[in-house]
mmJSON file of the N, C-alpha and C atoms, coordinates in Angstrom:
{"data_MODEL":{"atom_site":{
"group_PDB":["ATOM","ATOM","ATOM","ATOM","ATOM","ATOM","ATOM","ATOM","ATOM","ATOM","ATOM","ATOM","ATOM","ATOM","ATOM","ATOM","ATOM","ATOM","ATOM","ATOM","ATOM","ATOM","ATOM","ATOM","ATOM","ATOM","ATOM","ATOM","ATOM","ATOM","ATOM","ATOM","ATOM","ATOM","ATOM","ATOM","ATOM","ATOM","ATOM","ATOM","ATOM","ATOM","ATOM","ATOM","ATOM","ATOM","ATOM","ATOM","ATOM","ATOM","ATOM","ATOM","ATOM","ATOM","ATOM","ATOM","ATOM","ATOM","ATOM","ATOM","ATOM","ATOM","ATOM","ATOM","ATOM","ATOM","ATOM","ATOM","ATOM","ATOM","ATOM","ATOM","ATOM","ATOM","ATOM","ATOM","ATOM","ATOM","ATOM","ATOM","ATOM","ATOM","ATOM","ATOM","ATOM","ATOM","ATOM","ATOM","ATOM","ATOM","ATOM","ATOM","ATOM","ATOM","ATOM","ATOM","ATOM","ATOM","ATOM","ATOM","ATOM","ATOM","ATOM","ATOM","ATOM","ATOM","ATOM","ATOM","ATOM","ATOM","ATOM","ATOM","ATOM","ATOM","ATOM","ATOM","ATOM","ATOM","ATOM","ATOM","ATOM","ATOM","ATOM","ATOM","ATOM","ATOM","ATOM","ATOM","ATOM","ATOM","ATOM","ATOM","ATOM","ATOM","ATOM","ATOM","ATOM","ATOM","ATOM","ATOM","ATOM","ATOM","ATOM","ATOM","ATOM","ATOM","ATOM","ATOM","ATOM","ATOM","ATOM","ATOM","ATOM","ATOM","ATOM","ATOM","ATOM","ATOM","ATOM","ATOM","ATOM","ATOM","ATOM","ATOM","ATOM","ATOM","ATOM","ATOM","ATOM","ATOM","ATOM","ATOM","ATOM","ATOM","ATOM","ATOM","ATOM","ATOM","ATOM","ATOM","ATOM","ATOM","ATOM","ATOM","ATOM","ATOM","ATOM","ATOM","ATOM","ATOM","ATOM","ATOM","ATOM","ATOM","ATOM","ATOM","ATOM","ATOM","ATOM","ATOM","ATOM","ATOM","ATOM","ATOM","ATOM","ATOM","ATOM","ATOM","ATOM","ATOM","ATOM","ATOM","ATOM","ATOM","ATOM","ATOM","ATOM","ATOM","ATOM","ATOM","ATOM","ATOM","ATOM","ATOM","ATOM","ATOM","ATOM","ATOM","ATOM","ATOM","ATOM","ATOM","ATOM","ATOM","ATOM","ATOM","ATOM","ATOM","ATOM","ATOM","ATOM","ATOM","ATOM"],
"id":[1,2,3,4,5,6,7,8,9,10,11,12,13,14,15,16,17,18,19,20,21,22,23,24,25,26,27,28,29,30,31,32,33,34,35,36,37,38,39,40,41,42,43,44,45,46,47,48,49,50,51,52,53,54,55,56,57,58,59,60,61,62,63,64,65,66,67,68,69,70,71,72,73,74,75,76,77,78,79,80,81,82,83,84,85,86,87,88,89,90,91,92,93,94,95,96,97,98,99,100,101,102,103,104,105,106,107,108,109,110,111,112,113,114,115,116,117,118,119,120,121,122,123,124,125,126,127,128,129,130,131,132,133,134,135,136,137,138,139,140,141,142,143,144,145,146,147,148,149,150,151,152,153,154,155,156,157,158,159,160,161,162,163,164,165,166,167,168,169,170,171,172,173,174,175,176,177,178,179,180,181,182,183,184,185,186,187,188,189,190,191,192,193,194,195,196,197,198,199,200,201,202,203,204,205,206,207,208,209,210,211,212,213,214,215,216,217,218,219,220,221,222,223,224,225,226,227,228,229,230,231,232,233,234,235,236,237,238,239,240,241,242,243],
"type_symbol":["N","C","C","N","C","C","N","C","C","N","C","C","N","C","C","N","C","C","N","C","C","N","C","C","N","C","C","N","C","C","N","C","C","N","C","C","N","C","C","N","C","C","N","C","C","N","C","C","N","C","C","N","C","C","N","C","C","N","C","C","N","C","C","N","C","C","N","C","C","N","C","C","N","C","C","N","C","C","N","C","C","N","C","C","N","C","C","N","C","C","N","C","C","N","C","C","N","C","C","N","C","C","N","C","C","N","C","C","N","C","C","N","C","C","N","C","C","N","C","C","N","C","C","N","C","C","N","C","C","N","C","C","N","C","C","N","C","C","N","C","C","N","C","C","N","C","C","N","C","C","N","C","C","N","C","C","N","C","C","N","C","C","N","C","C","N","C","C","N","C","C","N","C","C","N","C","C","N","C","C","N","C","C","N","C","C","N","C","C","N","C","C","N","C","C","N","C","C","N","C","C","N","C","C","N","C","C","N","C","C","N","C","C","N","C","C","N","C","C","N","C","C","N","C","C","N","C","C","N","C","C","N","C","C","N","C","C","N","C","C","N","C","C"],
"label_atom_id":["N","CA","C","N","CA","C","N","CA","C","N","CA","C","N","CA","C","N","CA","C","N","CA","C","N","CA","C","N","CA","C","N","CA","C","N","CA","C","N","CA","C","N","CA","C","N","CA","C","N","CA","C","N","CA","C","N","CA","C","N","CA","C","N","CA","C","N","CA","C","N","CA","C","N","CA","C","N","CA","C","N","CA","C","N","CA","C","N","CA","C","N","CA","C","N","CA","C","N","CA","C","N","CA","C","N","CA","C","N","CA","C","N","CA","C","N","CA","C","N","CA","C","N","CA","C","N","CA","C","N","CA","C","N","CA","C","N","CA","C","N","CA","C","N","CA","C","N","CA","C","N","CA","C","N","CA","C","N","CA","C","N","CA","C","N","CA","C","N","CA","C","N","CA","C","N","CA","C","N","CA","C","N","CA","C","N","CA","C","N","CA","C","N","CA","C","N","CA","C","N","CA","C","N","CA","C","N","CA","C","N","CA","C","N","CA","C","N","CA","C","N","CA","C","N","CA","C","N","CA","C","N","CA","C","N","CA","C","N","CA","C","N","CA","C","N","CA","C","N","CA","C","N","CA","C","N","CA","C","N","CA","C","N","CA","C","N","CA","C","N","CA","C","N","CA","C","N","CA","C","N","CA","C"],
"label_alt_id":[null,null,null,null,null,null,null,null,null,null,null,null,null,null,null,null,null,null,null,null,null,null,null,null,null,null,null,null,null,null,null,null,null,null,null,null,null,null,null,null,null,null,null,null,null,null,null,null,null,null,null,null,null,null,null,null,null,null,null,null,null,null,null,null,null,null,null,null,null,null,null,null,null,null,null,null,null,null,null,null,null,null,null,null,null,null,null,null,null,null,null,null,null,null,null,null,null,null,null,null,null,null,null,null,null,null,null,null,null,null,null,null,null,null,null,null,null,null,null,null,null,null,null,null,null,null,null,null,null,null,null,null,null,null,null,null,null,null,null,null,null,null,null,null,null,null,null,null,null,null,null,null,null,null,null,null,null,null,null,null,null,null,null,null,null,null,null,null,null,null,null,null,null,null,null,null,null,null,null,null,null,null,null,null,null,null,null,null,null,null,null,null,null,null,null,null,null,null,null,null,null,null,null,null,null,null,null,null,null,null,null,null,null,null,null,null,null,null,null,null,null,null,null,null,null,null,null,null,null,null,null,null,null,null,null,null,null,null,null,null,null,null,null],
"label_comp_id":["MET","MET","MET","ASN","ASN","ASN","VAL","VAL","VAL","ASP","ASP","ASP","GLN","GLN","GLN","ILE","ILE","ILE","ARG","ARG","ARG","LEU","LEU","LEU","VAL","VAL","VAL","ARG","ARG","ARG","GLU","GLU","GLU","ALA","ALA","ALA","ASN","ASN","ASN","PRO","PRO","PRO","PHE","PHE","PHE","VAL","VAL","VAL","PRO","PRO","PRO","PHE","PHE","PHE","THR","THR","THR","VAL","VAL","VAL","HIS","HIS","HIS","LEU","LEU","LEU","ALA","ALA","ALA","ASP","ASP","ASP","GLY","GLY","GLY","PRO","PRO","PRO","SER","SER","SER","HIS","HIS","HIS","ARG","ARG","ARG","VAL","VAL","VAL","PRO","PRO","PRO","HIS","HIS","HIS","ARG","ARG","ARG","ASN","ASN","ASN","TYR","TYR","TYR","LEU","LEU","LEU","SER","SER","SER","MET","MET","MET","SER","SER","SER","PRO","PRO","PRO","GLY","GLY","GLY","GLY","GLY","GLY","ARG","ARG","ARG","THR","THR","THR","VAL","VAL","VAL","ILE","ILE","ILE","VAL","VAL","VAL","TYR","TYR","TYR","GLU","GLU","GLU","SER","SER","SER","ASP","ASP","ASP","GLU","GLU","GLU","ALA","ALA","ALA","GLY","GLY","GLY","HIS","HIS","HIS","LEU","LEU","LEU","LEU","LEU","LEU","ASP","ASP","ASP","SER","SER","SER","LEU","LEU","LEU","LEU","LEU","LEU","ILE","ILE","ILE","THR","THR","THR","GLU","GLU","GLU","LEU","LEU","LEU","SER","SER","SER","ILE","ILE","ILE","ASP","ASP","ASP","LYS","LYS","LYS","PRO","PRO","PRO","GLY","GLY","GLY","VAL","VAL","VAL","GLY","GLY","GLY","SER","SER","SER","ALA","ALA","ALA","PRO","PRO","PRO","GLU","GLU","GLU","SER","SER","SER","ASN","ASN","ASN","GLY","GLY","GLY","SER","SER","SER"],
"label_asym_id":["A","A","A","A","A","A","A","A","A","A","A","A","A","A","A","A","A","A","A","A","A","A","A","A","A","A","A","A","A","A","A","A","A","A","A","A","A","A","A","A","A","A","A","A","A","A","A","A","A","A","A","A","A","A","A","A","A","A","A","A","A","A","A","A","A","A","A","A","A","A","A","A","A","A","A","A","A","A","A","A","A","A","A","A","A","A","A","A","A","A","A","A","A","A","A","A","A","A","A","A","A","A","A","A","A","A","A","A","A","A","A","A","A","A","A","A","A","A","A","A","A","A","A","A","A","A","A","A","A","A","A","A","A","A","A","A","A","A","A","A","A","A","A","A","A","A","A","A","A","A","A","A","A","A","A","A","A","A","A","A","A","A","A","A","A","A","A","A","A","A","A","A","A","A","A","A","A","A","A","A","A","A","A","A","A","A","A","A","A","A","A","A","A","A","A","A","A","A","A","A","A","A","A","A","A","A","A","A","A","A","A","A","A","A","A","A","A","A","A","A","A","A","A","A","A","A","A","A","A","A","A","A","A","A","A","A","A","A","A","A","A","A","A"],
"label_entity_id":["1","1","1","1","1","1","1","1","1","1","1","1","1","1","1","1","1","1","1","1","1","1","1","1","1","1","1","1","1","1","1","1","1","1","1","1","1","1","1","1","1","1","1","1","1","1","1","1","1","1","1","1","1","1","1","1","1","1","1","1","1","1","1","1","1","1","1","1","1","1","1","1","1","1","1","1","1","1","1","1","1","1","1","1","1","1","1","1","1","1","1","1","1","1","1","1","1","1","1","1","1","1","1","1","1","1","1","1","1","1","1","1","1","1","1","1","1","1","1","1","1","1","1","1","1","1","1","1","1","1","1","1","1","1","1","1","1","1","1","1","1","1","1","1","1","1","1","1","1","1","1","1","1","1","1","1","1","1","1","1","1","1","1","1","1","1","1","1","1","1","1","1","1","1","1","1","1","1","1","1","1","1","1","1","1","1","1","1","1","1","1","1","1","1","1","1","1","1","1","1","1","1","1","1","1","1","1","1","1","1","1","1","1","1","1","1","1","1","1","1","1","1","1","1","1","1","1","1","1","1","1","1","1","1","1","1","1","1","1","1","1","1","1"],
"label_seq_id":[1,1,1,2,2,2,3,3,3,4,4,4,5,5,5,6,6,6,7,7,7,8,8,8,9,9,9,10,10,10,11,11,11,12,12,12,13,13,13,14,14,14,15,15,15,16,16,16,17,17,17,18,18,18,19,19,19,20,20,20,21,21,21,22,22,22,23,23,23,24,24,24,25,25,25,26,26,26,27,27,27,28,28,28,29,29,29,30,30,30,31,31,31,32,32,32,33,33,33,34,34,34,35,35,35,36,36,36,37,37,37,38,38,38,39,39,39,40,40,40,41,41,41,42,42,42,43,43,43,44,44,44,45,45,45,46,46,46,47,47,47,48,48,48,49,49,49,50,50,50,51,51,51,52,52,52,53,53,53,54,54,54,55,55,55,56,56,56,57,57,57,58,58,58,59,59,59,60,60,60,61,61,61,62,62,62,63,63,63,64,64,64,65,65,65,66,66,66,67,67,67,68,68,68,69,69,69,70,70,70,71,71,71,72,72,72,73,73,73,74,74,74,75,75,75,76,76,76,77,77,77,78,78,78,79,79,79,80,80,80,81,81,81],
"pdbx_PDB_ins_code":[null,null,null,null,null,null,null,null,null,null,null,null,null,null,null,null,null,null,null,null,null,null,null,null,null,null,null,null,null,null,null,null,null,null,null,null,null,null,null,null,null,null,null,null,null,null,null,null,null,null,null,null,null,null,null,null,null,null,null,null,null,null,null,null,null,null,null,null,null,null,null,null,null,null,null,null,null,null,null,null,null,null,null,null,null,null,null,null,null,null,null,null,null,null,null,null,null,null,null,null,null,null,null,null,null,null,null,null,null,null,null,null,null,null,null,null,null,null,null,null,null,null,null,null,null,null,null,null,null,null,null,null,null,null,null,null,null,null,null,null,null,null,null,null,null,null,null,null,null,null,null,null,null,null,null,null,null,null,null,null,null,null,null,null,null,null,null,null,null,null,null,null,null,null,null,null,null,null,null,null,null,null,null,null,null,null,null,null,null,null,null,null,null,null,null,null,null,null,null,null,null,null,null,null,null,null,null,null,null,null,null,null,null,null,null,null,null,null,null,null,null,null,null,null,null,null,null,null,null,null,null,null,null,null,null,null,null,null,null,null,null,null,null],
"Cartn_x":[107.569,107.049,105.53,104.946,103.487,102.917,101.621,100.986,101.068,101.063,101.168,102.529,103.588,104.917,104.967,104.342,104.31,103.545,102.393,101.598,102.369,103.073,103.837,104.899,105.618,106.649,106.004,104.908,104.23,103.678,103.187,102.542,103.481,104.77,105.727,105.682,105.847,105.838,107.054,108.031,107.999,108.225,107.687,107.862,109.313,109.842,111.19,111.048,111.565,111.472,112.052,111.504,111.962,111.833,112.427,112.372,111.731,110.798,110.119,110.89,111.317,112.041,111.142,111.133,110.294,111.126,110.486,111.154,111.822,111.24,111.81,112.827,113.235,114.325,114.035,112.919,112.696,112.554,112.788,112.558,111.916,111.183,110.458,110.616,111.111,111.323,110.025,109.791,108.618,109.129,109.121,109.69,108.772,107.51,106.504,105.373,104.727,103.662,102.554,102.311,101.253,101.599,102.832,103.25,102.989,102.416,102.092,100.677,99.881,98.541,98.341,97.41,97.148,95.647,95.299,93.901,93.461,92.166,91.693,92.215,92.307,92.805,94.315,94.998,96.44,97.12,96.365,96.977,97.613,97.056,97.555,98.142,99.322,100.014,100.261,100.056,100.389,101.459,102.578,103.632,103.619,103.462,103.391,104.761,105.0,106.205,105.877,106.887,106.655,105.794,105.771,104.935,103.531,103.191,101.894,101.643,102.647,102.546,102.553,101.942,101.877,102.321,102.799,103.196,102.264,101.485,100.553,101.296,101.431,102.24,101.415,101.764,101.196,102.026,101.416,102.179,102.89,102.416,103.085,104.449,104.709,105.996,106.988,106.561,107.467,108.328,109.642,110.562,111.253,111.347,112.116,111.703,111.813,111.678,112.996,113.675,114.921,114.572,114.789,114.435,115.655,115.457,116.54,116.985,118.227,118.693,117.954,117.409,116.671,117.546,116.935,117.623,118.492,118.646,119.496,118.609,118.653,117.889,116.395,115.954,114.515,114.172,113.016,112.519,111.505,111.387,110.382,108.976,108.129,106.756,105.934,105.123,104.272,103.101,102.7,101.54,100.256,100.355,99.166,98.62,97.4,96.775,96.894],
"Cartn_y":[-22.086,-22.489,-22.555,-23.652,-23.706,-23.815,-23.577,-23.52,-24.849,-25.958,-27.257,-27.414,-26.891,-26.949,-26.096,-24.928,-24.048,-24.732,-25.305,-26.006,-27.178,-27.917,-29.073,-28.67,-27.585,-27.112,-26.575,-25.832,-25.281,-26.384,-27.467,-28.532,-29.672,-29.558,-30.62,-30.932,-32.208,-32.621,-33.491,-33.024,-31.786,-30.578,-29.452,-28.21,-27.765,-27.283,-26.712,-25.284,-24.289,-22.898,-22.755,-21.779,-21.557,-20.091,-19.726,-18.36,-18.351,-17.424,-17.23,-16.158,-16.47,-15.516,-15.083,-13.776,-13.214,-12.831,-12.803,-12.5,-11.134,-10.168,-8.812,-8.566,-9.633,-9.504,-9.71,-9.216,-9.373,-10.842,-11.094,-12.428,-12.27,-13.298,-13.261,-14.612,-14.579,-15.813,-16.255,-17.559,-18.165,-19.072,-18.58,-19.353,-20.458,-20.394,-21.353,-21.389,-22.525,-22.666,-21.624,-21.146,-20.16,-18.778,-18.572,-17.277,-17.163,-18.181,-18.131,-18.635,-17.856,-18.311,-18.092,-18.855,-18.794,-18.658,-17.969,-17.894,-19.294,-19.568,-20.906,-21.385,-20.488,-20.869,-20.875,-20.293,-20.294,-19.148,-18.25,-17.155,-16.103,-15.925,-14.923,-15.599,-15.141,-15.661,-14.482,-14.695,-13.683,-14.267,-13.545,-13.924,-12.889,-13.364,-12.484,-12.335,-11.16,-10.882,-11.147,-11.152,-11.418,-10.338,-9.117,-8.048,-8.049,-9.102,-9.321,-8.459,-7.699,-7.035,-8.146,-7.884,-8.917,-8.421,-9.344,-9.057,-9.84,-9.139,-9.743,-10.006,-11.276,-11.668,-12.379,-12.145,-12.9,-14.17,-15.333,-16.581,-16.819,-16.186,-16.34,-15.655,-14.769,-14.081,-14.769,-15.868,-16.624,-17.514,-17.315,-18.057,-19.213,-19.131,-20.138,-20.173,-21.358,-21.53,-22.111,-21.392,-21.887,-22.494,-23.785,-24.491,-24.552,-24.156,-24.198,-25.635,-25.786,-27.103,-27.456,-28.664,-29.046,-28.852,-28.278,-28.097,-26.874,-26.12,-24.926,-23.71,-23.074,-21.854,-22.055,-23.277,-23.518,-24.258,-23.928,-24.613,-25.655,-26.777,-27.755,-27.176,-27.6,-27.111,-27.828,-27.074,-27.624,-28.372,-29.477,-30.234,-29.734,-28.898,-28.385,-27.158,-26.794,-25.61,-24.415],
"Cartn_z":[142.377,143.665,143.549,144.031,143.998,145.413,145.537,146.858,147.593,146.87,147.528,148.209,147.599,148.204,149.468,149.419,150.593,151.726,151.416,152.433,153.02,152.183,152.639,153.662,153.393,154.317,155.597,155.455,156.641,157.54,156.953,157.726,158.08,157.781,158.109,159.599,159.921,161.316,161.563,162.324,163.077,162.172,162.602,161.86,161.951,160.828,160.787,160.252,160.98,160.504,159.096,158.35,156.984,156.623,155.494,155.006,153.63,153.425,152.144,151.373,150.161,149.321,148.157,147.889,146.824,145.611,144.465,143.198,143.196,143.895,143.877,144.988,145.702,146.656,148.123,148.68,150.119,150.53,151.803,152.352,153.726,154.142,155.409,156.097,157.331,158.084,158.746,158.744,159.361,160.484,161.739,162.842,163.379,163.019,163.515,162.501,162.344,161.326,161.48,162.714,162.94,162.399,161.954,161.417,159.923,159.309,157.882,157.687,156.97,156.611,155.124,154.576,153.139,152.905,151.817,151.428,150.969,150.971,150.597,149.234,148.272,146.951,146.856,147.859,147.904,147.184,146.597,145.835,146.745,147.952,148.881,150.11,150.506,151.679,152.613,153.901,154.897,155.802,155.933,156.865,157.981,159.215,160.372,161.02,161.59,162.375,163.838,164.713,166.134,166.794,166.221,166.773,166.17,165.434,164.793,163.568,163.124,161.821,160.771,159.632,158.605,157.247,156.436,155.063,154.146,153.348,152.418,151.116,150.729,149.586,148.521,147.272,146.156,146.029,146.19,146.184,144.852,143.773,142.484,142.463,143.432,143.502,144.438,145.074,145.94,145.057,145.141,144.279,144.98,146.312,147.039,148.496,149.094,150.535,151.025,151.92,152.507,153.859,153.988,155.211,156.127,157.395,158.377,158.608,159.048,159.464,160.747,160.859,162.084,163.323,164.361,165.632,165.725,164.629,164.654,164.82,165.977,166.222,166.283,166.545,166.611,167.886,168.429,169.614,169.166,169.883,169.5,169.598,168.703,168.673,169.734,170.447,171.493,170.879,171.5,171.022,171.655,172.688,173.368,172.674,173.04,172.424,173.297],
"occupancy":[1.0,1.0,1.0,1.0,1.0,1.0,1.0,1.0,1.0,1.0,1.0,1.0,1.0,1.0,1.0,1.0,1.0,1.0,1.0,1.0,1.0,1.0,1.0,1.0,1.0,1.0,1.0,1.0,1.0,1.0,1.0,1.0,1.0,1.0,1.0,1.0,1.0,1.0,1.0,1.0,1.0,1.0,1.0,1.0,1.0,1.0,1.0,1.0,1.0,1.0,1.0,1.0,1.0,1.0,1.0,1.0,1.0,1.0,1.0,1.0,1.0,1.0,1.0,1.0,1.0,1.0,1.0,1.0,1.0,1.0,1.0,1.0,1.0,1.0,1.0,1.0,1.0,1.0,1.0,1.0,1.0,1.0,1.0,1.0,1.0,1.0,1.0,1.0,1.0,1.0,1.0,1.0,1.0,1.0,1.0,1.0,1.0,1.0,1.0,1.0,1.0,1.0,1.0,1.0,1.0,1.0,1.0,1.0,1.0,1.0,1.0,1.0,1.0,1.0,1.0,1.0,1.0,1.0,1.0,1.0,1.0,1.0,1.0,1.0,1.0,1.0,1.0,1.0,1.0,1.0,1.0,1.0,1.0,1.0,1.0,1.0,1.0,1.0,1.0,1.0,1.0,1.0,1.0,1.0,1.0,1.0,1.0,1.0,1.0,1.0,1.0,1.0,1.0,1.0,1.0,1.0,1.0,1.0,1.0,1.0,1.0,1.0,1.0,1.0,1.0,1.0,1.0,1.0,1.0,1.0,1.0,1.0,1.0,1.0,1.0,1.0,1.0,1.0,1.0,1.0,1.0,1.0,1.0,1.0,1.0,1.0,1.0,1.0,1.0,1.0,1.0,1.0,1.0,1.0,1.0,1.0,1.0,1.0,1.0,1.0,1.0,1.0,1.0,1.0,1.0,1.0,1.0,1.0,1.0,1.0,1.0,1.0,1.0,1.0,1.0,1.0,1.0,1.0,1.0,1.0,1.0,1.0,1.0,1.0,1.0,1.0,1.0,1.0,1.0,1.0,1.0,1.0,1.0,1.0,1.0,1.0,1.0,1.0,1.0,1.0,1.0,1.0,1.0],
"B_iso_or_equiv":[0.0,0.0,0.0,0.0,0.0,0.0,0.0,0.0,0.0,0.0,0.0,0.0,0.0,0.0,0.0,0.0,0.0,0.0,0.0,0.0,0.0,0.0,0.0,0.0,0.0,0.0,0.0,0.0,0.0,0.0,0.0,0.0,0.0,0.0,0.0,0.0,0.0,0.0,0.0,0.0,0.0,0.0,0.0,0.0,0.0,0.0,0.0,0.0,0.0,0.0,0.0,0.0,0.0,0.0,0.0,0.0,0.0,0.0,0.0,0.0,0.0,0.0,0.0,0.0,0.0,0.0,0.0,0.0,0.0,0.0,0.0,0.0,0.0,0.0,0.0,0.0,0.0,0.0,0.0,0.0,0.0,0.0,0.0,0.0,0.0,0.0,0.0,0.0,0.0,0.0,0.0,0.0,0.0,0.0,0.0,0.0,0.0,0.0,0.0,0.0,0.0,0.0,0.0,0.0,0.0,0.0,0.0,0.0,0.0,0.0,0.0,0.0,0.0,0.0,0.0,0.0,0.0,0.0,0.0,0.0,0.0,0.0,0.0,0.0,0.0,0.0,0.0,0.0,0.0,0.0,0.0,0.0,0.0,0.0,0.0,0.0,0.0,0.0,0.0,0.0,0.0,0.0,0.0,0.0,0.0,0.0,0.0,0.0,0.0,0.0,0.0,0.0,0.0,0.0,0.0,0.0,0.0,0.0,0.0,0.0,0.0,0.0,0.0,0.0,0.0,0.0,0.0,0.0,0.0,0.0,0.0,0.0,0.0,0.0,0.0,0.0,0.0,0.0,0.0,0.0,0.0,0.0,0.0,0.0,0.0,0.0,0.0,0.0,0.0,0.0,0.0,0.0,0.0,0.0,0.0,0.0,0.0,0.0,0.0,0.0,0.0,0.0,0.0,0.0,0.0,0.0,0.0,0.0,0.0,0.0,0.0,0.0,0.0,0.0,0.0,0.0,0.0,0.0,0.0,0.0,0.0,0.0,0.0,0.0,0.0,0.0,0.0,0.0,0.0,0.0,0.0,0.0,0.0,0.0,0.0,0.0,0.0,0.0,0.0,0.0,0.0,0.0,0.0],
"pdbx_formal_charge":[null,null,null,null,null,null,null,null,null,null,null,null,null,null,null,null,null,null,null,null,null,null,null,null,null,null,null,null,null,null,null,null,null,null,null,null,null,null,null,null,null,null,null,null,null,null,null,null,null,null,null,null,null,null,null,null,null,null,null,null,null,null,null,null,null,null,null,null,null,null,null,null,null,null,null,null,null,null,null,null,null,null,null,null,null,null,null,null,null,null,null,null,null,null,null,null,null,null,null,null,null,null,null,null,null,null,null,null,null,null,null,null,null,null,null,null,null,null,null,null,null,null,null,null,null,null,null,null,null,null,null,null,null,null,null,null,null,null,null,null,null,null,null,null,null,null,null,null,null,null,null,null,null,null,null,null,null,null,null,null,null,null,null,null,null,null,null,null,null,null,null,null,null,null,null,null,null,null,null,null,null,null,null,null,null,null,null,null,null,null,null,null,null,null,null,null,null,null,null,null,null,null,null,null,null,null,null,null,null,null,null,null,null,null,null,null,null,null,null,null,null,null,null,null,null,null,null,null,null,null,null,null,null,null,null,null,null,null,null,null,null,null,null],
"auth_seq_id":[1,1,1,2,2,2,3,3,3,4,4,4,5,5,5,6,6,6,7,7,7,8,8,8,9,9,9,10,10,10,11,11,11,12,12,12,13,13,13,14,14,14,15,15,15,16,16,16,17,17,17,18,18,18,19,19,19,20,20,20,21,21,21,22,22,22,23,23,23,24,24,24,25,25,25,26,26,26,27,27,27,28,28,28,29,29,29,30,30,30,31,31,31,32,32,32,33,33,33,34,34,34,35,35,35,36,36,36,37,37,37,38,38,38,39,39,39,40,40,40,41,41,41,42,42,42,43,43,43,44,44,44,45,45,45,46,46,46,47,47,47,48,48,48,49,49,49,50,50,50,51,51,51,52,52,52,53,53,53,54,54,54,55,55,55,56,56,56,57,57,57,58,58,58,59,59,59,60,60,60,61,61,61,62,62,62,63,63,63,64,64,64,65,65,65,66,66,66,67,67,67,68,68,68,69,69,69,70,70,70,71,71,71,72,72,72,73,73,73,74,74,74,75,75,75,76,76,76,77,77,77,78,78,78,79,79,79,80,80,80,81,81,81],
"auth_comp_id":["MET","MET","MET","ASN","ASN","ASN","VAL","VAL","VAL","ASP","ASP","ASP","GLN","GLN","GLN","ILE","ILE","ILE","ARG","ARG","ARG","LEU","LEU","LEU","VAL","VAL","VAL","ARG","ARG","ARG","GLU","GLU","GLU","ALA","ALA","ALA","ASN","ASN","ASN","PRO","PRO","PRO","PHE","PHE","PHE","VAL","VAL","VAL","PRO","PRO","PRO","PHE","PHE","PHE","THR","THR","THR","VAL","VAL","VAL","HIS","HIS","HIS","LEU","LEU","LEU","ALA","ALA","ALA","ASP","ASP","ASP","GLY","GLY","GLY","PRO","PRO","PRO","SER","SER","SER","HIS","HIS","HIS","ARG","ARG","ARG","VAL","VAL","VAL","PRO","PRO","PRO","HIS","HIS","HIS","ARG","ARG","ARG","ASN","ASN","ASN","TYR","TYR","TYR","LEU","LEU","LEU","SER","SER","SER","MET","MET","MET","SER","SER","SER","PRO","PRO","PRO","GLY","GLY","GLY","GLY","GLY","GLY","ARG","ARG","ARG","THR","THR","THR","VAL","VAL","VAL","ILE","ILE","ILE","VAL","VAL","VAL","TYR","TYR","TYR","GLU","GLU","GLU","SER","SER","SER","ASP","ASP","ASP","GLU","GLU","GLU","ALA","ALA","ALA","GLY","GLY","GLY","HIS","HIS","HIS","LEU","LEU","LEU","LEU","LEU","LEU","ASP","ASP","ASP","SER","SER","SER","LEU","LEU","LEU","LEU","LEU","LEU","ILE","ILE","ILE","THR","THR","THR","GLU","GLU","GLU","LEU","LEU","LEU","SER","SER","SER","ILE","ILE","ILE","ASP","ASP","ASP","LYS","LYS","LYS","PRO","PRO","PRO","GLY","GLY","GLY","VAL","VAL","VAL","GLY","GLY","GLY","SER","SER","SER","ALA","ALA","ALA","PRO","PRO","PRO","GLU","GLU","GLU","SER","SER","SER","ASN","ASN","ASN","GLY","GLY","GLY","SER","SER","SER"],
"auth_asym_id":["A","A","A","A","A","A","A","A","A","A","A","A","A","A","A","A","A","A","A","A","A","A","A","A","A","A","A","A","A","A","A","A","A","A","A","A","A","A","A","A","A","A","A","A","A","A","A","A","A","A","A","A","A","A","A","A","A","A","A","A","A","A","A","A","A","A","A","A","A","A","A","A","A","A","A","A","A","A","A","A","A","A","A","A","A","A","A","A","A","A","A","A","A","A","A","A","A","A","A","A","A","A","A","A","A","A","A","A","A","A","A","A","A","A","A","A","A","A","A","A","A","A","A","A","A","A","A","A","A","A","A","A","A","A","A","A","A","A","A","A","A","A","A","A","A","A","A","A","A","A","A","A","A","A","A","A","A","A","A","A","A","A","A","A","A","A","A","A","A","A","A","A","A","A","A","A","A","A","A","A","A","A","A","A","A","A","A","A","A","A","A","A","A","A","A","A","A","A","A","A","A","A","A","A","A","A","A","A","A","A","A","A","A","A","A","A","A","A","A","A","A","A","A","A","A","A","A","A","A","A","A","A","A","A","A","A","A","A","A","A","A","A","A"],
"auth_atom_id":["N","CA","C","N","CA","C","N","CA","C","N","CA","C","N","CA","C","N","CA","C","N","CA","C","N","CA","C","N","CA","C","N","CA","C","N","CA","C","N","CA","C","N","CA","C","N","CA","C","N","CA","C","N","CA","C","N","CA","C","N","CA","C","N","CA","C","N","CA","C","N","CA","C","N","CA","C","N","CA","C","N","CA","C","N","CA","C","N","CA","C","N","CA","C","N","CA","C","N","CA","C","N","CA","C","N","CA","C","N","CA","C","N","CA","C","N","CA","C","N","CA","C","N","CA","C","N","CA","C","N","CA","C","N","CA","C","N","CA","C","N","CA","C","N","CA","C","N","CA","C","N","CA","C","N","CA","C","N","CA","C","N","CA","C","N","CA","C","N","CA","C","N","CA","C","N","CA","C","N","CA","C","N","CA","C","N","CA","C","N","CA","C","N","CA","C","N","CA","C","N","CA","C","N","CA","C","N","CA","C","N","CA","C","N","CA","C","N","CA","C","N","CA","C","N","CA","C","N","CA","C","N","CA","C","N","CA","C","N","CA","C","N","CA","C","N","CA","C","N","CA","C","N","CA","C","N","CA","C","N","CA","C","N","CA","C","N","CA","C","N","CA","C","N","CA","C","N","CA","C","N","CA","C"],
"pdbx_PDB_model_num":[1,1,1,1,1,1,1,1,1,1,1,1,1,1,1,1,1,1,1,1,1,1,1,1,1,1,1,1,1,1,1,1,1,1,1,1,1,1,1,1,1,1,1,1,1,1,1,1,1,1,1,1,1,1,1,1,1,1,1,1,1,1,1,1,1,1,1,1,1,1,1,1,1,1,1,1,1,1,1,1,1,1,1,1,1,1,1,1,1,1,1,1,1,1,1,1,1,1,1,1,1,1,1,1,1,1,1,1,1,1,1,1,1,1,1,1,1,1,1,1,1,1,1,1,1,1,1,1,1,1,1,1,1,1,1,1,1,1,1,1,1,1,1,1,1,1,1,1,1,1,1,1,1,1,1,1,1,1,1,1,1,1,1,1,1,1,1,1,1,1,1,1,1,1,1,1,1,1,1,1,1,1,1,1,1,1,1,1,1,1,1,1,1,1,1,1,1,1,1,1,1,1,1,1,1,1,1,1,1,1,1,1,1,1,1,1,1,1,1,1,1,1,1,1,1,1,1,1,1,1,1,1,1,1,1,1,1,1,1,1,1,1,1]
}}}
């Protein structure tokens, strides 16, 4: 998995929720693009939970992104700020 692939999924329009899977087993769901941020170089990824807790991840340990089926368990993303 490379940082360009992660950015592509995060910036998809329309956004589709996805899950980040790590090499050592854990996974983290990203329900909205604002729940994932990346360092400028892409080496560090932060996935936020709904309570604003965050998981600091090394992007080199991300092995897979599982993309939800469109329309299943997801609300449309608002265009307003």
